[in-house]
N, C-alpha and C positions, 0 to 999 in steps of 0.2 A: 483286515489286508487294505491298505489305502489305493487309492487310482494311483498313485505313483509306481508304489509295488507291483501292481497288475500290470502295468504296463511295461515296467523292467524285466517282468517273468515272462510277457508276451514277445518280448523283444530276444529275451535270449534264448525263449524256444526257435523263433525262427532262424534266429544267427546258427542256431543247434544244426536244425534242418538243412541250410543251407551250405552250411560247413560238411555234414554229412553226404550229400551230395557232391561236393566239391573232391571229397577225400576218394569216392568211388571212380569220380573221374581221373583224377592223380593218378591212382594206381589201374588203370585200364588196361595196360602192356601186363600188369600182373595177373590180374581176373582172367583175360584171355590165353596166358599161359595157363592159367589153373582150369581152364575150363578145357583145352586142348588134352591135357593129363587126364581128367576125369574120362574123358573119351575115350583114350586110349588105353586107360585101366578096366573102364568098364568091360571093355572087349578082348583081354590079351586072354590068347589061350583059346578064344574062341574062334571057330574052323569058319562062322558065316560072318563074324564082326558085325558091319555096319548093317547088313541086310536085317540084324533083329529090329532095326528100327521099323521096317515094314512087317516084317513078320506078326510079332505082337499084337499089332492094332487089327493086322489082318484077321488072326486067327479069333478076337473077340469079336470083331464087325461079322463073321460068319455062325458063331453061336448066335449071338443076338438076332439076327436074320433068320435064321433058320426059326428059333422059338416062338420070335413075333411076327414073321411073316408068312408062316406056313403052319405052324403047330397050333399058335392063339389065333392064328391070321387075321394081324392088324395090316388092314388095309385103306387105312383112311388116307396115308400118304401116297403119292404116287413117287417110284423112284427110291421106295423107303433105306434097299440099302444106302443109296448116296447120302439120304438124309439122317441116316444111322452114323455113316461115316463123320460127317460133318461135323455132329456134336460130340462123338467118339474121342476123334483125335484130339482135340481139345482139350478134353476131360482128363485123356492120359498126361496130357503136360501140366497142366493145375495137379493132379494128382502124384507125379513124381516130383513136381517142385515144393510141393509141399512137407511131403512124405523125405523127402531126402534134406529139404531145407531145415527143416525142425531138430534134424540132428546133425547140422554141418557143424556149430560150435562146439558142441560136446564131444562128437568124433573129433575133431582136429584139436583137441588139449596141449599134443605135444609142441604145436604151433605156436600156440596161443602164452601157454605159461613159459617157454624158454625163449624168447626174442618180445619185441615189440611190434610183432603182428597185427594188424588191423582185423579185428574178426569180424566186423559186420561185411569181408569181402566174401565169408564164406557163403553163406546164404542168397547173395548175389550168383556166385557161381552155380551154385546147386538150380537155380531158376533158369540161369542163361543154357548150362548143360541140357537142362529138359527142352530148352526152346530150339537149340538146334536140332534134338532128334525131332520135334515136333515140323520144323522147315524142311526137313531131311524127307518126312513122311507126306507135307505135302502134292510135291508130284504125285505121288501114287492116288493120291482123290483128284486130281485131275485127270487122271490117266482112265478112272474109272467113270469118271463124268464125261469124258470125251467118248468113251464104246457105249455109253449110257444113250448118247445122244442129247446129252443137255449142252446147251451154251451158257459160253463164259459170255457174264457182264461186265460193263464199265465199273459195277457194283466193287469190282476186285480190287479199285483203287483204295479204298476205305482200311483193306488188308493189313498193311502195314500201322498206320493208326491203332485200329486195333491191337494186333499184336505188342505195341508200344504201353499203352495204356494198362492192357493187363500184364505187362510184365514191371511195370510199377506197380501195380495193385497184388501180384504174387510176392513181389520184394518184402514190401510192408508187413504179410502176412506170413511170411519165412522168416523175415526177422526177429517178431515177435515171438514166435512159436520156438525158435533156436533159443531166445535169451531164456525164457521160460523153462526151456528143457533142460539148461545148464543148471537148475536148482531144483529141479521137478522132473525126475527122468519120466514118469507118466505121462506127460503131455505127447511125447512120441507113441504112445499107446492109444491113447485118444484121437491122435488126429485120423488113425487108420481106421476107428471106429465112426468117426465126423464125417469123414470123406465117403464112405460107404453110404451113410444116409443122405449126404448132400446128392450124391449122385442120381438119386431117385425121385429128388425133390427137383432135379432140373430137366426142360424138357430135351431129355438125348434120346431116349426110347420112345418118346409118344409127342405130340405136337402138343403145341400150347392151347389150343382150341379144345382139346379132349378134359381139360383139367375143369372141374364142376368149380361154377362161380364163387362157392362159400373156398373154395381151396386158393384162387387166383392170387390173395396177397402172398401167397409162399414162395408165389413166381416174381411176384412185384419187388418186394422187398427183401429180393434174394439175390444179392449179386454176381451170385456163380450161375445162378439162371439167368441173367442178365445179358453177360458174357458168353454164353450158351447161345440165345436167340440172336445175338449181334452175329455170330458167326454163321449162324446159318439162313440170315439173312444175306449176307455178302456174298458164301459161297454157294449157298442150295438156290435160293428165292432169286437171288440177283435182283436184291433191293437194296437202297441205301437207310440205314437206320435213320431214325430222326434224330432232331437235335437235342430233343428231350432224353431220348435215350444214352445219347455221347453227354448230356450234361450229367445223369446219372451216372455214367461208368469213372467221368473224369473225377465224381466227388467222392464214389467211393475208393479210388485209386491213390485221390490226394489225402484221404480220411485212412487208410491203411497206411501209409507210407508216413505221414505224421504222427500214427501209434507207434508204429515200430522204432520208430528212428527215436521217441520219448521213452520208450520202456527199454529199448537197447541203451542210453545213454545213462538211465536210472540206475541202470546193473553191471556194466561193463566192469568196472572196478573191482567186481568180486567177482570176477571170471576165474581167478588165477586161483584163488583159493578153493571155489567150489571144482575146481576140474584136478 
């Protein structure tokens, strides 16, 4: 490949990414309507409705706190319940985004095959729906922090930035998984197993400093662990994460978005056949 061909290919890819982002913005009203529809459909016929956004993480928090603070007596962290809640809430957002996002295109076959529907909106809807649940559960975390006597720190101003960067990161992965799941339905089953493994490789149940030095790279080069630590720094520790951590998160998000868009654009023409 000549230098001109390389430049042309690079320009084409960058143009495709910009165009993809532009389409997401163009259809923002449709995305908002689909998110609202998903939220309504999820709790339709449920007596408690949106309260399940609070009850699900509360049940998990109660179980993990009982096991790791009282059964195993894991006491290295003061206010362990709040520490656990900070990591657990964002992990529920991550797992929900990727589990639902990975099947979003294959389960929306009727929309894709019968109209010119932009399929890449569906993983975005899955991620944003999960984000809404995460935002609904944050006041519960703040309430627990208040009753535990914890201070609210200025580091909370970093929370919107962190949410935005993570949303881009999750969308890229969800788009990638959803694209491959159209052709290989095993992907959706692999995602569930991978998330179970990643859960224990992130400092959710334990602080970073208890991990032996030999295994620290599993945290350093794990983007999910980086996001978990960033949330704990902002919400629990009351500290601003460093510019190096922010740079790492931005690089992971950019790489995720770029890879997801490129894979999607190379396969989208064959969606109708596969579905």
